[in-house]
BAFI-333590 format. One record per residue: x, y, z of N, C-alpha, C in turn; residue in one letter. Coordinates in nm, 3 decimals. Last residue first. Layout:
{{X Y Z} {X Y Z} {X Y Z} A}
...
//
This chain:
{{9.092 11.954 10.593} {8.956 11.909 10.563} {8.931 11.904 10.412} K}
{{9.375 11.874 10.795} {9.316 11.937 10.676} {9.182 11.873 10.642} P}
{{9.329 11.858 11.154} {9.370 11.799 11.028} {9.308 11.874 10.910} L}
{{9.222 11.960 11.385} {9.343 12.024 11.335} {9.392 11.963 11.203} E}
{{8.911 12.033 11.526} {8.985 11.942 11.437} {9.101 12.014 11.371} C}
{{8.741 12.165 11.695} {8.884 12.171 11.727} {8.969 12.085 11.635} N}
{{8.486 12.113 11.594} {8.533 12.253 11.602} {8.683 12.264 11.626} S}
{{8.442 11.862 11.348} {8.461 11.897 11.489} {8.530 12.032 11.499} R}
{{8.438 11.782 11.091} {8.354 11.897 11.124} {8.368 11.939 11.271} S}
{{8.574 11.551 11.054} {8.648 11.674 11.026} {8.567 11.799 11.057} L}
{{8.589 11.274 11.209} {8.485 11.375 11.195} {8.554 11.511 11.179} D}
{{8.656 10.941 11.203} {8.710 11.070 11.162} {8.594 11.165 11.135} F}
{{8.553 10.767 11.500} {8.539 10.792 11.357} {8.603 10.927 11.325} K}
{{8.535 10.702 11.772} {8.661 10.684 11.701} {8.646 10.686 11.549} F}
{{8.314 10.778 11.909} {8.319 10.638 11.866} {8.434 10.612 11.769} D}
{{8.357 11.050 11.950} {8.362 10.960 12.066} {8.365 10.812 12.028} P}
{{8.566 11.133 11.660} {8.441 11.138 11.736} {8.452 11.045 11.856} S}
{{8.870 11.300 11.596} {8.799 11.175 11.618} {8.673 11.198 11.700} L}
{{9.030 11.518 11.573} {8.932 11.496 11.466} {8.858 11.364 11.480} C}
{{9.218 11.519 11.767} {9.128 11.635 11.763} {9.016 11.616 11.661} T}
{{9.377 11.299 11.718} {9.269 11.285 11.817} {9.173 11.404 11.816} Y}
{{9.575 11.389 11.554} {9.468 11.308 11.493} {9.348 11.301 11.588} V}
{{9.778 11.500 11.699} {9.664 11.586 11.668} {9.553 11.514 11.593} N}
{{9.980 11.312 11.712} {9.894 11.326 11.829} {9.768 11.407 11.797} F}
{{10.163 11.291 11.508} {10.033 11.227 11.488} {9.937 11.247 11.605} T}
{{10.422 11.455 11.318} {10.355 11.424 11.443} {10.214 11.370 11.415} Q}
{{10.650 11.318 11.079} {10.536 11.403 11.112} {10.473 11.359 11.243} Q}
{{11.008 11.338 11.015} {10.881 11.269 11.031} {10.772 11.369 11.064} G}
{{11.326 11.347 10.838} {11.211 11.407 10.904} {11.094 11.310 10.917} Y}
{{11.684 11.393 10.810} {11.562 11.314 10.797} {11.450 11.371 10.884} R}
{{11.953 11.511 10.617} {11.866 11.534 10.732} {11.732 11.464 10.708} V}
{{12.100 11.477 10.383} {12.099 11.369 10.481} {12.013 11.391 10.603} G}
{{12.190 11.813 10.322} {12.188 11.675 10.274} {12.188 11.577 10.391} K}
{{11.988 12.075 10.426} {12.114 12.004 10.443} {12.099 11.859 10.400} Q}
{{11.852 12.404 10.441} {11.848 12.267 10.387} {11.986 12.206 10.402} S}
{{11.647 12.670 10.545} {11.766 12.588 10.571} {11.747 12.452 10.505} F}
{{11.528 13.001 10.546} {11.527 12.870 10.482} {11.658 12.798 10.509} V}
{{11.320 13.225 10.731} {11.454 13.176 10.700} {11.446 13.032 10.648} N}
{{11.066 13.308 10.813} {11.093 13.293 10.670} {11.232 13.246 10.634} G}
{{11.000 13.308 11.076} {11.032 13.438 11.018} {11.080 13.428 10.872} N}
{{10.963 13.038 11.128} {10.846 13.126 11.139} {10.873 13.264 11.079} A}
{{11.162 12.864 10.874} {11.131 12.909 11.010} {11.011 13.003 11.009} S}
{{11.170 12.583 10.683} {11.134 12.724 10.679} {11.093 12.766 10.819} V}
{{11.381 12.339 10.545} {11.314 12.390 10.664} {11.288 12.540 10.646} E}
{{11.329 12.136 10.254} {11.399 12.242 10.326} {11.316 12.282 10.447} C}
{{11.372 11.817 10.094} {11.294 11.912 10.174} {11.384 12.016 10.240} P}
{{11.423 11.670 9.835} {11.516 11.758 9.906} {11.439 11.862 9.988} N}
{{11.237 11.537 9.691} {11.342 11.455 9.753} {11.444 11.538 9.831} N}
{{11.172 11.832 9.514} {11.131 11.695 9.540} {11.251 11.613 9.583} L}
{{11.320 12.117 9.690} {11.278 12.044 9.571} {11.234 11.903 9.609} S}
{{11.436 12.273 9.891} {11.290 12.275 9.876} {11.239 12.202 9.752} C}
{{11.753 12.265 9.768} {11.666 12.341 9.857} {11.519 12.337 9.812} E}
{{11.990 11.989 9.786} {11.916 12.094 9.716} {11.811 12.154 9.810} E}
{{12.100 11.773 9.911} {12.137 11.905 9.961} {12.070 12.020 9.887} G}
{{12.010 11.525 9.836} {12.133 11.576 9.772} {12.173 11.715 9.818} S}
{{11.794 11.440 10.007} {11.881 11.345 9.939} {12.013 11.405 9.892} E}
{{11.632 11.476 10.303} {11.701 11.554 10.200} {11.809 11.468 10.137} N}
{{11.336 11.285 10.358} {11.476 11.313 10.386} {11.536 11.393 10.271} S}
{{11.022 11.169 10.517} {11.106 11.226 10.410} {11.248 11.251 10.456} T}
{{10.860 11.023 10.715} {10.811 11.052 10.579} {10.911 11.107 10.479} N}
{{10.739 10.841 11.001} {10.851 10.879 10.915} {10.800 10.916 10.775} N}
{{10.525 10.955 11.255} {10.540 10.874 11.135} {10.652 10.929 11.048} I}
{{10.459 10.921 11.613} {10.472 10.995 11.488} {10.493 10.899 11.373} G}
{{10.442 10.759 11.830} {10.434 10.903 11.856} {10.446 10.986 11.728} I}
{{10.318 10.457 11.952} {10.362 10.530 11.833} {10.339 10.679 11.856} V}
{{10.413 10.213 12.185} {10.344 10.340 12.164} {10.404 10.412 12.044} K}
{{10.515 10.026 12.372} {10.430 9.984 12.260} {10.345 10.104 12.220} K}
{{10.854 10.122 12.456} {10.710 10.123 12.479} {10.636 10.073 12.354} E}
{{11.119 10.147 12.395} {11.084 10.070 12.513} {10.936 10.063 12.542} G}
{{11.082 10.459 12.239} {11.171 10.348 12.270} {11.132 10.280 12.401} K}
{{10.804 10.522 12.057} {10.870 10.561 12.182} {10.952 10.442 12.230} A}
{{10.840 10.509 11.710} {10.800 10.437 11.831} {10.875 10.491 11.951} I}
{{10.716 10.611 11.424} {10.813 10.658 11.523} {10.765 10.602 11.656} L}
{{10.648 10.372 11.163} {10.610 10.445 11.284} {10.732 10.497 11.358} P}
{{10.688 10.428 10.812} {10.731 10.358 10.933} {10.691 10.439 11.057} S}
{{10.633 10.583 10.593} {10.521 10.526 10.666} {10.558 10.449 10.790} G}
{{10.925 10.494 10.418} {10.810 10.584 10.429} {10.696 10.513 10.500} S}
{{11.117 10.317 10.359} {11.088 10.334 10.502} {10.974 10.432 10.524} T}
{{11.138 10.346 10.088} {11.073 10.226 10.138} {11.044 10.232 10.286} G}
{{11.451 10.509 10.094} {11.327 10.483 10.022} {11.268 10.349 10.063} G}
{{11.578 10.533 10.435} {11.593 10.531 10.290} {11.456 10.507 10.226} I}
{{11.717 10.677 10.739} {11.612 10.611 10.662} {11.633 10.628 10.512} T}
{{11.902 10.685 10.969} {11.937 10.716 10.830} {11.845 10.640 10.735} D}
{{11.905 10.759 11.259} {11.787 10.717 11.181} {11.809 10.755 11.034} C}
{{12.149 10.863 11.333} {12.118 10.725 11.368} {11.999 10.671 11.292} G}
{{12.120 11.198 11.453} {12.189 11.097 11.374} {12.152 10.958 11.424} E}
{{11.780 11.310 11.524} {11.925 11.312 11.544} {11.989 11.207 11.454} T}
{{11.514 11.434 11.311} {11.580 11.331 11.390} {11.727 11.366 11.417} Y}
{{11.235 11.653 11.335} {11.370 11.628 11.279} {11.442 11.531 11.372} R}
{{10.896 11.668 11.267} {10.997 11.614 11.357} {11.128 11.597 11.281} V}
{{10.695 11.964 11.198} {10.753 11.833 11.167} {10.861 11.795 11.267} S}
{{10.509 12.175 11.171} {10.543 12.119 11.304} {10.602 11.979 11.290} D}
{{10.383 12.095 10.843} {10.400 12.185 10.957} {10.432 12.109 11.084} T}
{{10.465 12.083 10.499} {10.429 12.012 10.622} {10.465 12.098 10.741} W}
{{10.380 12.129 10.164} {10.427 12.193 10.286} {10.376 12.114 10.405} T}
{{10.459 12.048 9.821} {10.396 12.018 9.950} {10.461 12.095 10.065} W}
{{10.585 12.072 9.581} {10.462 12.148 9.597} {10.397 12.131 9.735} Q}
{{10.903 12.026 9.712} {10.826 12.039 9.589} {10.703 12.125 9.614} G}
{{10.869 12.068 10.039} {10.928 11.971 9.946} {10.845 11.972 9.819} E}
{{10.919 12.235 10.341} {10.869 12.243 10.204} {10.944 12.142 10.118} K}
{{10.819 12.244 10.673} {10.906 12.179 10.576} {10.840 12.194 10.440} I}
{{10.801 12.470 10.948} {10.751 12.421 10.820} {10.860 12.346 10.745} Q}
{{10.913 12.438 11.213} {10.793 12.517 11.187} {10.725 12.475 11.056} F}
{{11.018 12.138 11.357} {11.042 12.235 11.250} {10.910 12.305 11.216} V}
{{11.166 12.027 11.656} {11.045 12.041 11.577} {11.064 12.156 11.480} F}
{{11.452 11.807 11.707} {11.378 11.932 11.722} {11.249 11.924 11.642} N}
{{11.536 11.542 11.749} {11.633 11.652 11.757} {11.563 11.785 11.781} D}
{{11.445 11.251 11.896} {11.389 11.371 11.836} {11.486 11.486 11.859} I}
{{11.687 10.992 11.824} {11.603 11.070 11.915} {11.543 11.185 11.836} A}
{{11.733 10.653 11.722} {11.785 10.789 11.735} {11.698 10.862 11.837} C}
{{11.756 10.360 11.530} {11.742 10.420 11.663} {11.804 10.558 11.665} S}
{{11.583 10.144 11.302} {11.678 10.253 11.326} {11.651 10.308 11.467} Y}
{{11.540 9.821 11.140} {11.506 9.929 11.231} {11.618 10.030 11.245} G}
{{11.395 9.622 10.872} {11.504 9.674 10.953} {11.457 9.790 11.040} R}
{{11.249 9.535 10.647} {11.277 9.443 10.758} {11.393 9.493 10.843} D}
{{11.170 9.714 10.453} {11.309 9.668 10.450} {11.342 9.567 10.560} W}
{{10.896 9.742 10.516} {10.940 9.726 10.378} {11.079 9.663 10.372} Y}
{{10.877 9.793 10.785} {10.830 9.665 10.735} {10.875 9.638 10.594} G}
{{11.097 9.961 10.988} {11.046 9.953 10.852} {11.005 9.811 10.814} S}
{{11.089 10.157 11.268} {11.097 10.019 11.222} {11.024 10.006 11.089} I}
{{11.257 10.368 11.468} {11.183 10.369 11.342} {11.199 10.231 11.281} I}
{{11.248 10.469 11.802} {11.286 10.366 11.706} {11.197 10.381 11.583} E}
{{11.368 10.738 12.013} {11.270 10.672 11.927} {11.334 10.559 11.848} I}
{{11.392 10.946 12.298} {11.449 10.836 12.218} {11.339 10.767 12.138} P}
{{11.346 11.293 12.302} {11.282 11.163 12.327} {11.344 11.055 12.239} Q}
{{11.441 11.540 12.238} {11.530 11.450 12.308} {11.473 11.312 12.333} G}
{{11.131 11.702 12.268} {11.268 11.707 12.216} {11.356 11.618 12.302} I}
{{10.836 11.496 12.283} {10.926 11.597 12.337} {11.063 11.589 12.271} T}
{{10.498 11.462 12.143} {10.629 11.413 12.189} {10.719 11.528 12.232} P}
{{10.170 11.518 12.264} {10.280 11.569 12.183} {10.412 11.512 12.234} R}
{{9.949 11.240 12.305} {10.024 11.352 12.360} {10.139 11.390 12.266} F}
{{9.834 11.010 12.224} {9.752 11.130 12.211} {9.821 11.254 12.266} S}
{{9.979 10.746 12.033} {9.983 10.835 12.150} {9.903 10.962 12.123} D}
{{9.840 10.454 11.939} {9.878 10.584 11.886} {9.867 10.686 11.999} L}
{{9.965 10.148 12.040} {9.875 10.256 12.076} {9.926 10.385 12.013} V}
{{10.002 9.872 11.818} {10.062 9.985 11.889} {9.951 10.081 11.928} F}
{{9.832 9.553 11.861} {9.858 9.681 11.795} {9.943 9.773 11.882} P}
{{9.961 9.218 11.863} {9.894 9.327 11.932} {9.926 9.459 11.862} R}
{{9.931 8.898 11.728} {9.985 9.033 11.710} {9.897 9.135 11.782} V}
{{9.839 8.644 11.717} {9.902 8.686 11.844} {9.960 8.827 11.836} K}
{{9.684 8.568 11.501} {9.828 8.589 11.479} {9.907 8.616 11.607} T}
{{9.416 8.532 11.570} {9.471 8.453 11.460} {9.623 8.459 11.453} A}
{{9.376 8.710 11.781} {9.340 8.569 11.798} {9.408 8.482 11.692} S}
{{9.448 8.952 11.664} {9.526 8.899 11.775} {9.499 8.751 11.795} T}
{{9.241 8.975 11.473} {9.381 8.968 11.430} {9.468 8.908 11.540} I}
{{9.017 8.989 11.638} {9.029 8.881 11.540} {9.173 8.864 11.494} E}
{{9.070 9.224 11.781} {9.056 9.097 11.852} {9.073 8.979 11.757} A}
{{9.065 9.414 11.578} {9.189 9.390 11.652} {9.183 9.254 11.721} Y}
{{8.874 9.279 11.297} {8.890 9.358 11.419} {9.026 9.330 11.482} S}
{{8.919 9.302 10.939} {8.913 9.226 11.064} {8.928 9.322 11.182} K}
{{8.964 9.457 10.722} {8.839 9.378 10.721} {8.821 9.296 10.848} D}
{{9.089 9.784 10.819} {9.101 9.646 10.776} {8.967 9.575 10.780} L}
{{9.136 10.116 10.708} {9.058 10.025 10.792} {9.069 9.885 10.734} E}
{{9.422 10.330 10.706} {9.340 10.229 10.639} {9.260 10.152 10.743} Y}
{{9.528 10.654 10.704} {9.477 10.549 10.792} {9.386 10.457 10.711} F}
{{9.812 10.851 10.631} {9.693 10.780 10.583} {9.658 10.672 10.684} A}
{{9.998 11.157 10.606} {9.949 11.042 10.681} {9.827 10.981 10.613} V}
{{10.160 11.416 10.648} {10.171 11.315 10.542} {10.130 11.181 10.604} D}
{{10.055 11.761 10.687} {10.114 11.638 10.736} {10.115 11.538 10.621} T}
{{9.993 11.971 10.515} {10.031 11.999 10.654} {10.096 11.880 10.723} N}
{{9.881 11.725 10.300} {9.876 11.868 10.330} {9.897 11.889 10.479} T}
{{9.832 11.477 10.216} {9.973 11.518 10.214} {9.983 11.668 10.242} M}
{{9.599 11.239 10.358} {9.635 11.370 10.306} {9.787 11.383 10.299} T}
{{9.326 11.034 10.453} {9.458 11.046 10.391} {9.478 11.187 10.340} A}
{{9.119 10.806 10.628} {9.165 10.943 10.612} {9.302 10.941 10.546} Y}
{{9.032 10.548 10.571} {8.955 10.631 10.664} {8.989 10.778 10.647} L}
{{9.005 10.359 10.296} {9.091 10.460 10.356} {9.004 10.549 10.443} I}
{{8.896 10.014 10.326} {8.877 10.156 10.295} {8.994 10.238 10.349} K}
{{8.980 9.756 10.363} {8.851 9.777 10.296} {8.829 9.923 10.256} T}
{{9.280 9.557 10.352} {9.206 9.678 10.383} {9.072 9.680 10.309} T}
{{9.413 9.263 10.494} {9.348 9.328 10.380} {9.268 9.448 10.426} K}
{{9.707 9.062 10.557} {9.594 9.141 10.604} {9.538 9.217 10.483} I}
{{9.907 8.771 10.612} {9.836 8.862 10.520} {9.723 8.935 10.591} P}
{{10.194 8.766 10.821} {10.056 8.723 10.800} {9.989 8.821 10.704} F}
{{10.526 8.660 10.886} {10.435 8.750 10.818} {10.297 8.688 10.798} L}
{{10.737 8.644 11.169} {10.651 8.573 11.075} {10.552 8.672 11.017} K}
{{10.892 8.755 11.364} {10.915 8.799 11.226} {10.837 8.716 11.124} M}
{{10.802 8.698 11.611} {10.904 8.609 11.557} {10.936 8.640 11.412} K}
{{10.596 8.877 11.660} {10.721 8.893 11.734} {10.836 8.809 11.677} K}
{{10.464 8.930 11.325} {10.450 8.899 11.467} {10.587 8.912 11.533} D}
{{10.380 9.168 11.067} {10.477 9.086 11.140} {10.429 9.052 11.279} F}
{{10.157 9.165 10.790} {10.191 9.214 10.923} {10.284 9.115 10.992} I}
{{10.093 9.291 10.461} {10.135 9.183 10.549} {10.178 9.243 10.682} K}
{{9.822 9.372 10.231} {9.939 9.406 10.310} {9.981 9.282 10.388} M}
{{9.612 9.468 9.963} {9.679 9.362 10.036} {9.802 9.418 10.109} E}
{{9.318 9.662 9.958} {9.462 9.655 9.935} {9.522 9.544 10.021} R}
{{9.033 9.832 9.856} {9.088 9.703 9.897} {9.236 9.699 9.862} A}
{{8.858 10.106 9.947} {8.981 10.068 9.879} {9.034 9.936 9.936} L}
{{8.635 10.373 9.984} {8.651 10.228 9.972} {8.776 10.194 9.893} P}
{{8.707 10.641 10.189} {8.711 10.600 10.049} {8.731 10.449 10.039} K}
{{8.698 10.815 10.417} {8.607 10.701 10.399} {8.594 10.659 10.253} N}
{{8.852 11.083 10.258} {8.784 11.038 10.380} {8.688 10.926 10.344} V}
{{9.131 11.259 10.141} {9.042 11.145 10.120} {8.983 11.103 10.255} W}
{{9.216 11.578 10.027} {9.190 11.493 10.145} {9.096 11.381 10.103} V}
{{9.427 11.826 9.898} {9.345 11.708 9.872} {9.337 11.619 9.996} E}
{{9.607 12.027 9.949} {9.466 12.053 9.976} {9.376 11.934 9.956} G}
{{9.828 11.923 9.696} {9.806 12.010 9.812} {9.659 12.045 9.828} P}
{{9.739 11.588 9.583} {9.779 11.725 9.559} {9.760 11.809 9.685} T}
{{9.873 11.265 9.616} {9.770 11.359 9.656} {9.821 11.502 9.636} L}
{{10.067 11.155 9.328} {10.044 11.177 9.470} {9.921 11.265 9.494} Y}
{{9.955 10.964 9.039} {10.054 11.037 9.118} {10.013 11.051 9.263} G}
{{9.783 10.803 8.892} {9.834 10.925 8.830} {9.931 11.005 8.914} G}
{{9.604 10.678 9.164} {9.625 10.671 9.019} {9.673 10.805 8.964} P}
{{9.775 10.655 9.468} {9.672 10.726 9.393} {9.701 10.715 9.243} K}
{{9.912 10.504 9.670} {9.905 10.461 9.530} {9.786 10.523 9.457} Q}
{{9.966 10.582 9.929} {9.837 10.519 9.903} {9.816 10.477 9.758} I}
{{10.189 10.713 10.025} {10.202 10.569 10.002} {10.074 10.505 9.949} C}
{{10.154 10.971 10.103} {10.215 10.951 9.971} {10.234 10.803 9.936} H}
{{10.053 10.945 10.359} {9.962 10.980 10.252} {10.021 10.956 10.116} G}
{{10.201 10.660 10.529} {10.203 10.796 10.476} {10.094 10.819 10.372} N}
{{10.002 10.464 10.762} {10.117 10.482 10.675} {10.117 10.626 10.627} T}
{{9.833 10.251 10.987} {9.879 10.385 10.956} {10.001 10.380 10.865} M}
{{9.547 10.049 11.006} {9.688 10.056 10.969} {9.722 10.200 10.933} V}
{{9.309 9.923 11.234} {9.356 10.036 11.154} {9.506 10.023 11.129} V}
{{9.027 9.697 11.276} {9.164 9.740 11.298} {9.206 9.846 11.197} A}
{{8.702 9.750 11.403} {8.785 9.715 11.289} {8.924 9.776 11.307} K}
{{8.660 9.673 11.755} {8.649 9.762 11.639} {8.737 9.710 11.526} A}
{{8.718 9.524 11.971} {8.617 9.468 11.881} {8.599 9.553 11.755} T}
{{8.880 9.668 12.131} {8.946 9.573 12.040} {8.847 9.503 11.947} T}
{{8.788 10.015 12.153} {8.767 9.874 12.187} {8.833 9.782 12.085} P}
{{9.006 10.285 12.234} {8.926 10.218 12.131} {8.907 10.071 12.167} M}
{{9.181 10.409 12.402} {9.046 10.389 12.449} {8.957 10.314 12.352} G}
{{9.374 10.542 12.145} {9.364 10.525 12.290} {9.218 10.517 12.333} S}
{{9.360 10.354 11.844} {9.343 10.481 11.914} {9.320 10.455 12.062} F}
{{9.610 10.139 11.726} {9.478 10.150 11.787} {9.472 10.285 11.859} I}
{{9.785 10.028 11.435} {9.768 10.118 11.548} {9.624 10.114 11.598} V}
{{10.025 9.867 11.263} {9.890 9.844 11.316} {9.875 9.929 11.440} L}
{{10.214 10.050 11.021} {10.200 9.990 11.153} {10.052 9.971 11.186} S}
{{10.442 10.049 10.736} {10.327 10.095 10.813} {10.323 10.029 10.948} G}
{{10.616 10.126 10.426} {10.604 10.061 10.556} {10.481 10.116 10.628} S}
{{10.584 10.069 10.069} {10.611 10.149 10.188} {10.607 10.061 10.313} C}
{{10.494 9.914 9.860} {10.582 10.027 9.829} {10.629 10.106 9.950} N}
{{10.344 9.707 9.967} {10.421 9.681 9.846} {10.525 9.789 9.822} S}
{{10.394 9.706 10.324} {10.318 9.740 10.207} {10.404 9.712 10.084} L}
{{10.403 9.558 10.632} {10.475 9.564 10.505} {10.375 9.595 10.393} K}
{{10.392 9.670 10.969} {10.322 9.631 10.847} {10.410 9.653 10.724} V}
{{10.430 9.566 11.306} {10.484 9.640 11.192} {10.423 9.582 11.063} I}
{{10.344 9.396 11.504} {10.256 9.505 11.465} {10.307 9.592 11.353} G}
{{10.661 9.319 11.616} {10.520 9.289 11.635} {10.433 9.411 11.603} E}
{{10.931 9.356 11.599} {10.851 9.385 11.480} {10.702 9.358 11.498} F}
{{11.177 9.481 11.788} {11.053 9.408 11.804} {10.958 9.449 11.690} D}
{{11.526 9.448 11.692} {11.403 9.523 11.712} {11.283 9.430 11.725} Y}
{{11.745 9.303 11.621} {11.765 9.402 11.727} {11.636 9.476 11.764} E}
{{11.686 9.150 11.404} {11.700 9.081 11.532} {11.714 9.178 11.650} D}
{{11.701 9.319 11.182} {11.570 9.294 11.244} {11.581 9.228 11.380} A}
{{11.868 9.448 11.017} {11.914 9.429 11.155} {11.795 9.393 11.241} N}
{{11.929 9.380 10.668} {11.843 9.393 10.784} {11.918 9.377 10.916} T}
{{12.110 9.356 10.456} {11.992 9.440 10.443} {11.924 9.472 10.574} L}
{{12.313 9.190 10.518} {12.345 9.302 10.433} {12.230 9.402 10.427} Q}
{{12.193 8.990 10.655} {12.260 9.091 10.737} {12.305 9.210 10.652} K}
{{11.875 8.904 10.549} {12.016 8.906 10.515} {12.081 9.017 10.595} S}
{{11.581 8.852 10.496} {11.662 8.811 10.610} {11.808 8.793 10.566} K}
{{11.357 8.962 10.373} {11.490 9.009 10.337} {11.586 8.975 10.449} L}
{{11.087 8.752 10.263} {11.167 8.812 10.369} {11.300 8.859 10.313} S}
{{10.927 8.718 10.035} {10.884 8.666 10.164} {10.958 8.731 10.280} N}
{{10.834 8.951 9.799} {10.950 8.889 9.864} {10.907 8.844 10.003} V}
{{10.618 9.086 9.716} {10.659 8.975 9.630} {10.779 8.901 9.687} A}
{{10.592 9.299 9.879} {10.502 9.187 9.904} {10.535 9.066 9.817} L}
{{10.765 9.490 9.779} {10.805 9.417 9.899} {10.716 9.297 9.926} A}
{{10.869 9.558 9.473} {10.743 9.523 9.539} {10.776 9.434 9.659} D}
{{11.133 9.807 9.483} {11.075 9.680 9.439} {10.946 9.655 9.517} F}
{{11.210 10.071 9.561} {11.279 10.003 9.451} {11.221 9.870 9.405} P}
{{10.945 10.320 9.589} {11.038 10.225 9.649} {11.091 10.131 9.540} A}
{{10.928 10.639 9.444} {10.879 10.501 9.443} {10.986 10.411 9.502} V}
{{11.006 10.919 9.667} {11.015 10.841 9.543} {10.964 10.698 9.558} P}
{{10.980 11.011 9.941} {10.869 11.023 9.848} {10.886 10.938 9.722} I}
{{11.234 10.926 10.076} {11.099 10.889 10.118} {10.995 10.896 10.007} A}
{{11.513 10.860 9.889} {11.462 10.854 10.024} {11.312 10.833 10.032} F}
{{11.652 10.624 9.652} {11.624 10.757 9.701} {11.541 10.747 9.828} T}
{{11.894 10.366 9.664} {11.753 10.405 9.671} {11.740 10.548 9.719} A}
{{12.149 10.276 9.664} {12.120 10.382 9.570} {11.977 10.431 9.580} T}
{{12.183 10.067 9.838} {12.275 10.179 9.853} {12.239 10.297 9.764} S}
{{11.982 9.889 9.761} {11.984 9.937 9.899} {12.074 10.059 9.915} I}
{{11.993 9.782 9.508} {11.940 9.916 9.523} {11.944 9.971 9.664} L}
{{12.101 9.525 9.526} {12.164 9.622 9.439} {12.121 9.764 9.473} T}
{{11.930 9.389 9.697} {12.070 9.405 9.734} {12.137 9.515 9.654} L}
{{11.695 9.401 9.544} {11.700 9.464 9.676} {11.844 9.489 9.719} A}
{{11.767 9.250 9.322} {11.734 9.390 9.305} {11.745 9.464 9.439} I}
{{11.793 9.003 9.448} {11.912 9.065 9.390} {11.888 9.214 9.370} V}
{{11.525 8.958 9.514} {11.624 8.967 9.621} {11.751 9.035 9.571} F}
{{11.401 8.942 9.266} {11.364 9.051 9.355} {11.469 9.070 9.463} F}
{{11.525 8.706 9.175} {11.543 8.831 9.103} {11.510 8.950 9.191} A}
{{11.435 8.510 9.344} {11.575 8.548 9.352} {11.599 8.682 9.284} K}
{{11.163 8.498 9.256} {11.196 8.538 9.393} {11.340 8.585 9.404} M}
//
């Protein structure tokens, strides 16, 4: 246990940003309750999820009954695909997959949770994955008092204050939506209509999959996924912005997330992913 904690202290200043492997297995550490690492006392962690390599959140689709199996949202690049990341154009739907995670309550106590499948995952146009758990929302709330975040069905707005809360690092960040980016390119991946943050959300490796929370609300409006590490242009760990007319911009330290409101275009009335829907905007 102490070895993992020392590694965490050592790598907090050198960890690369979003896509690279996180520096240690977060599930092997009970807590990183150290002021050198965390500012958790300033944020509400209820519903935040800790993955071994990333962060996540317990989300419920608007109107979904609490008797339904619960859902955890994280990044597509966090799903631990054998051999590497999802390739451009690759989509996983209803893929059985058991995975251990932990979820925080309001008092920062961690409870184990377990997935049974990946409902949807991709790194094309966006970077998102939805896991289904073996318990319903009602069962989780009864056992832990943890309530889910509502995944917002409306597009966020420029200037909207947000909080990014990382279960991996037990810490939070505060900033606002600076703008929306036509395209982001990073290595072989392209993401569209991405969120750029103002200063304050200086996310690091392991914060991947953290929810973008509407400040002061129990509502998720997006998902954190990447940052430009060294100022290079369009390379792995160094995403660049591409405008509609083809202009390219990159800057060291700029951080990005992906919007999630368009998930609703691909949900059936019973809240299943149905990519055959005529208005579905997610990659198929």
